[in-house]
N, C-alpha and C positions, 0 to 999 in steps of 0.2 A: 504493500499500499504507499502510495506517496503522500506525505503530509506537507502541506504547503505552509509557509511562515505567514502569510497573509490570507484573508478570506476575499473572496470576489467582491464582496460590497465595499470592501475598502479602496477599490480602485475606480470609484465612479468618477472617470475623468471628462472633463468638457475641453472643446477646442483641440481635439486629436487631429493630426492629419489622416488621410486616407489610409496610409501605410500603418500608423499606429493603431487606427480604429480596427483594420483587418487583422493585425497581429492579435489585438485584444480579444476579438471574438474568437479566434482560432485558440487562443490559450484559455478563455473561459470553457469553450467546448471540450478541450483537452482535460481540464480540471474536472468537468462533469462525468466524462467518460472514464476518469481514473487512469489516463494513458502513461504509459511508461516512456515510450519514444516519443518525443514531442517534436512537432514542426514548427511551433512558435518560438519567437525569441522571447527573452524575458522582459518582463514588463518593468521591472525595477532592477537597477544596478546599485549595489552597496560598496562604497570605497572608503576604506580606512586610510586617511591621509597621513596620519601619525599616530602612534600610541603614546607620545609624550603628551604631558598636561601641564599647564600653568598654575594650577593649584592642587591642593591635596584634600580631597573631602573626606571627611572621616566616614562617610557611608560608601564610599566607592570601593569595588572589589578590586580595583587595580593595585590598591595599597597591600593587599594581600598575596600578590603575585610578583614573581620576579620578571621584569621585562627588559628585554634587549631592545633599546631604542630603535624605532623603525621609522623612516620616512618613505613616502610613495614616490616612486620613479614617475615624474611628470610624463615623461616620453611613454610610458604605458598607457596613458590616456588615448593616444592616437590608435592604439590596437583596439579601443572600444568603437571607433569612429563607424565601423561598418554595420553596427547594430544600434548606433544611438539614434537613428530614424525610426526605429521601431519601438524603442523604449519610452515609457511614459515619465519616469521619475528616476533621478539619480540621487542616492542618499549618501550624505557625507556624514559618516558616523564610525565609531569605534571605541577602542580602550581610550583614546586620546582626544584632545581638544582640536577639532579641524581648523579652527582660525589661527593657530600658531604653526600651522605648515606654511613654509616659507613661500610657496607659489599659490597660496590660497585663492588670492585675487586672479591669477592666470587661470585657475581651474574654473572659477565662476564665468569668465569672460570665454573661455574655451566652450563650456556648456551652453552659454548664450546663442551658440550658432546652431543649436538643435532645439527642437519643440519639447523640451523636457522641463517638469517641475524639479526644482532643485530643494530637497529637504536636508536641513543642517541640524543636528544635534549638537548644541553648543551650551557652555557655561555662561555665557553672555559677557563675560569680562572683557572682550575686545570688540563687541558690536559697534560702538562708536568709530572704531578705525575702519570698519568694513560695511557700515550702513548702506553706504551710496552703491557699493558694489552688489550687496545683497538685496536691497529693495529697489 
């Protein structure tokens, strides 16, 4: 059985391109048919830009794990270009704080070339610095 991270209802997207809408319909059909071999592309891509953080929250699980610092290789973003016309959302999240990624603004600008929602999970400490790029 395939267990999906998000339900179909969470993807009620508006303003999809024809390519995205078609992919979405194929994806939903595959969900309802419990298909193992998929023809559709993912509707969401999740990228962890870094696992580093600029604060140390008492409730965060990252404080109880040993992390080797990682930084996303920006050139890898180009490898996703062939599917970004199908994807509805790119989520920037992970164990770290995405806004401390050195090329955070460049990632946002790159994604602006595509009709994708950008979902960012942030502690908000640097929103003033990036508000023009985010909003």
